[in-house]
C-alpha positions as CSV (number, residue, x, y, z in Angstrom):
1,M,-12.1,-8.2,0.0
2,F,-8.9,-6.1,-0.4
3,L,-7.9,-2.8,1.2
4,A,-5.5,-0.2,-0.2
5,F,-4.2,2.6,1.9
6,D,-2.4,5.9,1.2
7,T,-1.7,8.9,3.4
8,Y,-1.0,12.5,2.4
9,Y,0.6,15.0,4.8
10,Y,-0.1,18.7,5.1
11,D,-0.2,21.4,7.7
12,N,0.9,19.0,10.5
13,K,-2.0,16.8,9.5
14,A,-2.3,13.4,7.9
15,K,-5.1,12.4,5.7
16,T,-5.4,8.7,5.3
17,V,-7.7,7.1,2.7
18,C,-8.6,3.5,2.3
19,I,-10.4,2.0,-0.6
20,Q,-12.0,-1.4,-0.4
21,F,-12.5,-3.6,-3.4
22,N,-13.6,-7.2,-3.9
23,N,-11.6,-8.5,-6.9
24,W,-8.2,-7.6,-8.3
25,T,-9.8,-6.6,-11.6
26,D,-12.4,-4.2,-10.1
27,N,-12.4,-0.7,-11.5
28,E,-14.4,1.0,-8.7
29,P,-14.1,0.7,-5.0
30,S,-16.9,-1.0,-3.0
31,E,-16.2,1.4,0.0
32,T,-14.1,4.3,0.8
33,Y,-12.9,5.3,4.3
34,T,-11.2,8.6,5.3
35,E,-9.6,9.9,8.4
36,V,-7.6,13.1,9.2
37,L,-5.2,13.0,12.2
38,E,-3.5,16.1,13.6
39,G,-0.1,16.3,15.2
40,V,1.5,13.5,13.2
41,A,5.2,12.5,13.7
42,E,7.9,14.1,11.6
43,Y,9.5,12.1,8.8
44,V,12.7,10.3,9.9
45,P,14.8,8.9,7.1
46,G,14.8,5.1,7.2
47,E,11.8,5.1,9.6
48,F,8.9,6.2,7.5
49,F,6.7,3.5,9.1
50,R,6.8,5.4,12.4
51,R,4.9,8.3,10.7
52,E,2.5,6.4,8.5
53,M,1.6,3.2,10.4
54,P,-0.3,5.0,13.2
55,C,-2.5,6.6,10.6
56,I,-3.2,3.3,8.9
57,L,-3.9,1.5,12.2
58,S,-6.2,4.2,13.3
59,L,-8.3,4.0,10.2
60,L,-8.2,0.1,10.2
61,K,-10.0,0.2,13.5
62,T,-13.1,1.6,11.7
63,I,-13.2,-1.2,9.1
64,Q,-14.8,-4.7,9.4
65,L,-11.9,-7.1,8.6
66,E,-13.6,-10.5,8.7
67,N,-13.3,-11.2,4.9
68,L,-10.0,-9.4,4.3
69,E,-7.7,-11.2,1.9
70,A,-4.8,-8.7,1.7
71,I,-3.8,-5.0,2.4
72,I,-2.0,-2.9,-0.2
73,V,0.3,-0.1,1.0
74,D,2.0,2.7,-1.0
75,G,5.6,1.8,-0.4
76,F,7.8,-1.2,0.5
77,V,7.1,-4.2,2.7
78,V,10.8,-5.0,3.1
79,L,13.8,-2.7,2.6
80,D,16.5,-5.2,1.6
81,D,17.0,-8.8,0.8
82,N,17.6,-9.7,4.4
83,N,14.0,-8.8,5.1
84,K,14.6,-5.6,7.0
85,L,11.0,-4.4,7.5
86,G,9.5,-1.4,5.8
87,L,6.1,0.1,6.3
88,G,4.3,-3.0,5.0
89,G,6.4,-5.4,7.1
90,H,5.8,-3.4,10.3
91,L,2.1,-3.3,9.5
92,Y,2.1,-7.1,9.0
93,E,3.7,-7.6,12.4
94,S,1.4,-5.1,14.2
95,L,-1.6,-7.1,12.8
96,N,-0.1,-10.3,14.2
97,A,0.7,-11.7,10.7
98,Q,-3.0,-12.2,10.1
99,Y,-3.2,-10.5,6.7
100,P,-0.9,-10.5,3.7
101,I,0.6,-7.1,2.9
102,I,1.5,-6.0,-0.6
103,G,3.6,-3.0,-1.2
104,V,3.3,-1.1,-4.4
105,A,6.0,1.6,-5.0
106,K,6.5,4.0,-7.8
107,S,10.2,4.4,-7.3
108,N,12.9,1.8,-7.1
109,F,14.8,1.0,-3.9
110,A,18.2,-0.3,-4.9
111,Q,18.9,-2.3,-1.7
112,I,16.3,-4.8,-2.7
113,E,17.0,-7.2,-5.5
114,K,15.4,-10.7,-4.9
115,N,12.6,-9.5,-2.6
116,K,10.9,-7.2,-5.1
117,R,9.3,-7.6,-8.5
118,A,9.3,-5.0,-11.3
119,V,5.7,-4.9,-12.8
120,F,5.2,-3.4,-16.2
121,R,1.7,-2.3,-17.0
122,G,0.2,-1.1,-20.2
123,A,2.7,0.5,-22.6
124,S,4.8,2.0,-19.8
125,Q,8.5,1.4,-19.9
126,K,8.7,2.4,-16.2
127,P,7.7,-0.4,-13.7
128,L,6.0,-0.4,-10.4
129,Y,7.9,-2.2,-7.7
130,V,6.0,-4.9,-5.7
131,T,7.1,-6.4,-2.4
132,A,5.0,-8.7,-0.2
133,I,4.8,-10.5,3.1
134,G,2.4,-13.3,4.1
135,T,1.8,-14.2,0.4
136,D,3.8,-15.3,-2.6
137,I,5.6,-12.3,-4.1
138,D,5.1,-13.6,-7.7
139,E,1.4,-14.0,-7.2
140,A,1.2,-10.5,-5.7
141,A,3.1,-9.0,-8.6
142,E,0.8,-10.8,-11.1
143,N,-2.3,-9.5,-9.2
144,V,-1.0,-5.9,-9.4
145,K,-0.2,-6.4,-13.1
146,N,-3.8,-7.5,-13.7
147,M,-5.5,-4.7,-11.9
148,S,-7.9,-2.6,-13.9
149,G,-6.5,0.2,-16.0
150,K,-4.5,0.7,-19.2
151,F,-1.6,2.7,-17.7
152,R,1.4,2.2,-15.4
153,F,-0.6,2.9,-12.2
154,P,-3.8,0.8,-11.7
155,D,-7.0,2.8,-11.8
156,L,-8.0,2.0,-8.2
157,L,-4.6,3.0,-6.9
158,K,-4.7,6.2,-9.0
159,L,-8.1,7.0,-7.5
160,L,-6.7,6.4,-4.0
161,D,-3.9,8.8,-4.7
162,T,-6.3,11.4,-5.9
163,L,-8.7,11.0,-3.0
164,T,-5.8,11.3,-0.5
165,K,-4.7,14.6,-1.9
166,E,-8.1,16.2,-2.0
167,K,-8.7,18.6,1.0
């Protein structure tokens, strides 16, 4: 089982959605979880994890994790090639390094060279950027590349983004 998380912020609230799926090639989630929290922290440049991680951890408490193989987050696991932790890395540590975390980002982060992989999907000339902790980064990138969908963004992650922004 795999879990993918995304959070959308509006009106001092945070809506976090998690989709659960069983195989990298699935085109539909097996479960969907949603939670809205009020009074979320403001965004601080360089410390995005402080805003989003409490939202993810809160929703994770409602999910049975016994067969969990990996968690996907929207963003970066590490922020440089010296393994400065990003959202995914902080999540990995807060979960006692029990579950691999894979970060999938739409935009490049120039301070990372060796610890990220550019993944080209479909006919897109613009890659996704994959980072990982607790698992092999090349395997993680290949799994993201093989996710269902013909376009740059995998179908499940596009669905997650759409669900997160629905009010």
